[in-house]
Every structure is written in C-alpha cells, then in structure tokens.
N, C-alpha and C positions, 0 to 999 in steps of 0.2 A: 504493500500500500504506500502511495506517495506520502511523504512527510509534509506537514503544514509549512507554508511559505514563511510564517513568522519565526520559525526556528532558525532561519538564515538571516541574511542582512537585507539590503534594499534592492538587490540586483537579481531578480529572477531572469532566466535566460530570455524570455520574451522581451523584457525591458532592455536587456543588453542588445538584442537584435534591432529593436526600433530606434534606440537612442545612441548606440555606439558602433557596433560592428557589422550591421546587417544591410548597409546601403550600397554595397558593391565594392569591387576591388580598388576603385579610384577614390572614392569618397569616404569609405569606412574608416573609423578611428580605431586605434589600438586600445585594448583593455589595460587598466592599471593592474598592478599586482593584486590589490585587494579585490578588484572585480573578477580577475581570473581565478583567484583562490576560491571565492564564493561560487563561481560558476561551476568549477569542477567538483567542489564539495556537493553541490546540488546534483550533478550528474551521477556521482558515485552513490548518492543516497536514493537514486531512482526517482527524483522529484519531478523532472520535466516530463511532459507528455512526449510521445515518440516523434510527433511532427516538429515540435519546437526543438527537441534535441537534434534531430537531423538537420534542421535549418541552421542551428548554431554551429554544428560541425562543418557544414558546407561554408558558412560565412568565415570561419577560421581558415578554411582551406583557400578560399579565393582571395582573401586579403593578406594571407601569409602571416604566420605567427612571429612575434618578436621574441628575442631571448628572455625578456622580462615575463612575458606570458607563459612561455614554455617552462621557465624556472618555477613559476607559481604552480603550474600543472604538475611538474615533477615533484614538488614538495608535498602537495596534497596526496599524490600517489604514495610517496615514500613514507608518509605518516601511517599508511596502512599496510606497508610491506613487512613481512616477517623476516628480519635479518638474522643470519647465522654466519658469523665470521670465523673462518678457520684460523688456526695458529699461523699458517703461512699467509703471505700477502700476495695473492695471485694477480695475474693480468685478467681483467674483466673483459670478455669478448662479447660485445653487444650486437649480434647479427640481427637482421630483420626477421621478426617472428613469422611473417607470412611466407617465408621460405623461398626455395629455388625450384625451377621447373625444367631447366634445359642442361645444366652442367653439374658436375659432381660437387658435393659438399666436402671440402678438404679440411675443414677446421677441426674435426675429431682427430684425424691423423696428425695434423700439424700441432694440435694441442698436446697429444701424447708424446710427440717428438720433443717439443719444447719442455714438457715436464721431465722427460728422461734426461734432458740436457741441464736441468736445474732451475727452470723457470715455471713455477706453478701457474696453471691456467684454469679459469672458470668460464663456462658457457651456460647460456640459459635460453629457454624457448618455451612456447606453449605447444599445443597440439593442433596444427593446421589452422592457424589464426587467420581471420579475414584481413585483407580482401582476397589475396591469391589462394590462401589455404593450401599451399604447396608443402614440400618436405623441408624440414628444419633439423636442427641438431637432434632433437628427441628421436626422430624416426631413423636416423643413421645408427644411433646408439641402440635403439630397440633391435634393429637388424643384426647388430653385433652381439646381442645377448647381454647387454649392460642394463641394469635396473635404472629406470628413469623416473618413475613416479615416487620420488623420495620426499621425505620431510626436509625442510631447510637444514635442520641439525644433522641429518644423515648426509646431506650434500656437503656440508662443511667437513664432516668426517672423511668423506670421499676425497676431498682435496688433500687433507693431511696424510691420508694413507697411500694415495696413488700419485699425487701431484696434479691430477686433473679432476675437475668437479663439474657436475651438471646440476643446475637448479631448475625445477619444474614450475612454470608460472602459476598453475592453479594452486600449488602449495604455498609459494612465497608471496604471491600477489593476487589473492582471491578477489579483491575489489575490482581490478581491471579484468580478470577472467570473467566476472559476472556480467561484463558488458558485451560478451561474445555475440549474443543474438542480435542486439541492436546494431553492432558494428557490421554484422553479416547482412542485415537488411539495408544498410547504407550503400553497399556495393562499391564504395570508393575509400581510399585511405583517408584517415583523419589524423589529428595530432596525437591520438593515442598510439598509433603505429610508431611514432617517433619516441614518445616518452617511455613506453614500456621497455625499450632497449636500454634505457638509461637508469633502470632500477638499481643495478649494482648490488644484487642480493648478498654477496659475500663481503661487502664493505671494502672492496679493493681500493688501493690508492692509484691504480693505473687503469684507464679505460681505453680499449681498442675497438673502434667501431668503423662503420662503412658509410659511404656517401655516394651520391651521383655527381655532385658538383662541389667545387671547393667552397663556394659560398655557404653551402649547407654545413660543411665541416666547421667553418667559422661560427656559424649559428649554434652548433652543438657545444663548442668550447665556451661561447658566451652564455649559453644556457647553464652549463655547470658553474660558471662564475656567478650567475644570478641566483642559482639555487642556494637556499639557506640551509639545506639538509646536507648536501654533498660537500666534501672538502678534499677534492682530488689533488694529487701532486702532479699528475701527468695524463695527458690525453693525446692519443694518436687516432686519426681518422684517415681512411684511405678509400680510393675509388674501386670498390670491389666488384667482382663479376655478379651480374644480376642484382646489384645493390647489396650483396651479401659480403661477409668478411673473408673473401677469398681473393688473393692478389690476382690481377689480370695478367695473362701472358702478354709480353711486349712491354707496354708502358703503363705504369700505375703511379698516380699522384698520391703522395702521403703528406698530410698535415700533422705537425707536431707542436705541442704546447706543454710547457713546464711551469707550474705555478710558482715555484721557488724563485725563478728568475724574472718574474713579471714586474714591470715598472709600476710604481704606485700610481702614476698619473695616466696610465694607459693599460688597463687590465684586459685580459682575454685576448681575442684575436687582433686587437689593435696594439698590443704590447710587443716589445722586442722579443719576448720569449715565444711568440708564435712564428713558426717557420714552415716551409714546405720543401720537399725533395722528391725525386723520382726514383722508382725502381724500374730498371730496364733489364728484363730477364736475359736478353741476348748478351749483356755484359758479363753474365756469369756462365756463359757457354751453354745456355739453354735455348734450344730451338723449339719454342712454344708458340702456338696460336690458340685462340679461344676454341676453335672447332676440335682441337685435340683433347679438350676436357669435356666435351659433350657426352651425355648419357641419355638413355631412354627411360630407365627406371631409377630415379634419383636416389631414393633411399637404399634400395638393394645393391645397386652398382657402386654407390659411394662406400657402402660397408665392405663390399668385396675388394675394392681398391684400397681402402684403409688397411684391411687385413694383409693384403699382398705386399703393400709398400712397407708396412711396419715389420713384416717378417723377412724383408730383404729379398722377396721373390719377384719384385717387379721394378723395372727401371723405365727410362723414357720419360715422356711428358708428365705423367701423373706423379712419378717419384720426384721429378724436378719441382713440380708445382707444390707438393707437400713440403719439400725442403725449404723453398723460399718463403712459404707461409709460416713455417716453424721459425725461420730466421727472423721474420718480422716480429713474431711474438717474443722471441728471446731478446731482440733489440728493445722492444717496448718495455720489457721488464728490467731493462738496464743491466742485463747479464752479458751483453756484447756491445762493443762500441760502434759497430757497423753491421750492415746486412752481410757483408763478406764474412766477418767473424761469426755471425750467427749461423751462416750456412755451414761453416766448418763444424761448429758444435752440433748442428742438426744432423749432418751426415755421419758424424761419429756416433751419435745416439742410435741411428738406424743400423750402422754397420756392426756395432758391438752387441746388438740385440736388446739393449735397454729400452728402446721405444716399444718393442713388442711386449716386453715385460710389463710396461705400464698398461697396455691393453689387457693382458691377462689378469692384472691386479684389479682392473675395473670390472671385468667379468666375475671375479671372485668376490667382489665387494657386496 
C-alpha cells in the first residue's frame, strides 16, 4: 500500500514533474539534493503511482542527471544496502547489471587471475535485470558451479577465503531489487541502471566500472565525490565491450581518479588527479578484434572459456583478453605500476596454476 504523502516532504514526484524536471530536455531544471533525496525515498517506498513514476524516470533520462542528483540517489540506495566488508580490501567491479548478449563475459576469469596474483576482486549483479535482461556475472558463475545466491556475510567470507567474491543484488540491495517489475514495464534504462552498479557492497576503496563515453566516466567520478555515503580512494572507468567491464580489443579509453591527490579547489573530474590513458592491445603483441570474442550462448560459453583459460588449456584471443582484463584489475588495485607489469603477474598466475586454484576454491566454497 502506498504511504501517505505527508510522511515525506513537499516534493511528490508529480510536483517535481510540473515545476522542475518535466518540461523537456531544453527547459527542464535540475533537482536539488534535497529534492532528489525525497524523490527516490518516495520511489523506494512505492509511493508514486506507476504512471507518475514512469514519467519521472523518463524526465530524468531526457534531461540527463547531474552528479548532485545521482549522488543523492546513490545515498538513498546505500542507506538500504546491507554491507558486508571482508578483511581484504578488494577492487569493486561494477559491471552493468542488465548484462551482455553478443560477447563473452571475461570478468570471472580475469577476477580469478587477479586474485591469484594478489589483488582481491569483488563483482556483483542481479538476475537478468531490465532492460536487456541478458547474462551477467551471476549466470557465468552458476554455469561454473559456484554458489551465487549468498548472504552478504557469506560473500565477504568468499572474498577472504578465495580472493574473489560475488555479491547477489536481491540479498544486499533488496530495495532496488523490489523495483524489478516497474523497471521491466518501462522498457528503457533509467538512472537506477547507473546507481545500482555503484552500490559497492563490500565497502571497497577502489571502484572499477565501465562506460560508453568519457563524459559518463567523469559523471561517475563526480557522483562518488557528491555522495555523502561513499569515501572512495580510487576510481577507474573504462570503455568496455557492450558497456560491460571487459576491455575492448584494439583501443580502450581508461579514466583514472585518485582522491588523495585531488586539488581542494577542483574536486572530481575537474581536478588534477583525474587523468585518462589508452590500452592498445596490439602493443602487447595481441592480435585481437571484437569478433574474436563473440559467442552465441553467453553464459555457457563464457564459463567454458573461463575454465579452459584458467586451466592453461586455451591460448589465443580469449586467453589474451583474460590476461589484459586481469592486468587492469591488478593495476586498479595498485599491485602493479603499469598494465605491462600487471600482464606479467597475470600470466604467471595462469601458468603456475594458481588462477585455476582460485576457481576450484570458489566451487568448494
């Protein structure tokens, strides 16, 4: 049952639509932090009727959210997330929850390799989230025989025992999971698709995420700066395949931000600590094209590729792609000073069998 409006403030979504954000992409105003906070609190309380909620989500989409708005939405969400921090400080990998449909998911293999090399990694996803409802981390792990429907406390233990951890959205973020049907009815992405990847359920100090354009990477960095909940030390965003956290063959743009070096008068993406660089796979002797990583059955084939690469039974494009993705994770965790050094550590972890041992430990968990 919808809660009474008087339990909130003065900004029901219909008023926000008529007075602030609903007049179109050229004339709409941005929400203040207070307005955005109240708006998402109402959404998570199931207060707006479906028509008003859909209109509000679309208005946010066409006018494009500011970091201040997204920071408020993130904080409202994080107030409801069940956090479970492992003793390790992993790299938080925030891939798009609505998954991939054309190419292999390499993050499970890359995460296991990075873990074997000494960089703990956490991944998180739901179960075929709208809008695409394609395969994500959960489905590859399921195919590999790894338990995924874990409590957050169990996920934290998984990190400490294996170096790799999976957090399941319905368990750690039930408030957002409860929006599944309304999101599905929308048929288009909303700001929820962005903020759910920023939940950081392990409380990691480093976030590694993906983007389509560099401007979005800057917006995510600024969202973390605006967030009153998060206090990250380091954010890396890169232009992943299908918007996922898999490095593209050929050329990949990477944005990097370190909070400790940020100038007081220019925080976030405008500060000197925000930089970007390129990963050129050809520079590492890799003859890769995106078509080389295409698959028909994403979950099943990604699992088979993961098994074969980690066991040292497969070389070529997929092995190279896993190695470079592991290298980026190792670099993100500051356990290597360069992608080149990360590649050396990644290949050693595959060659000596320790990466496959991580997979076996995950299955035994």
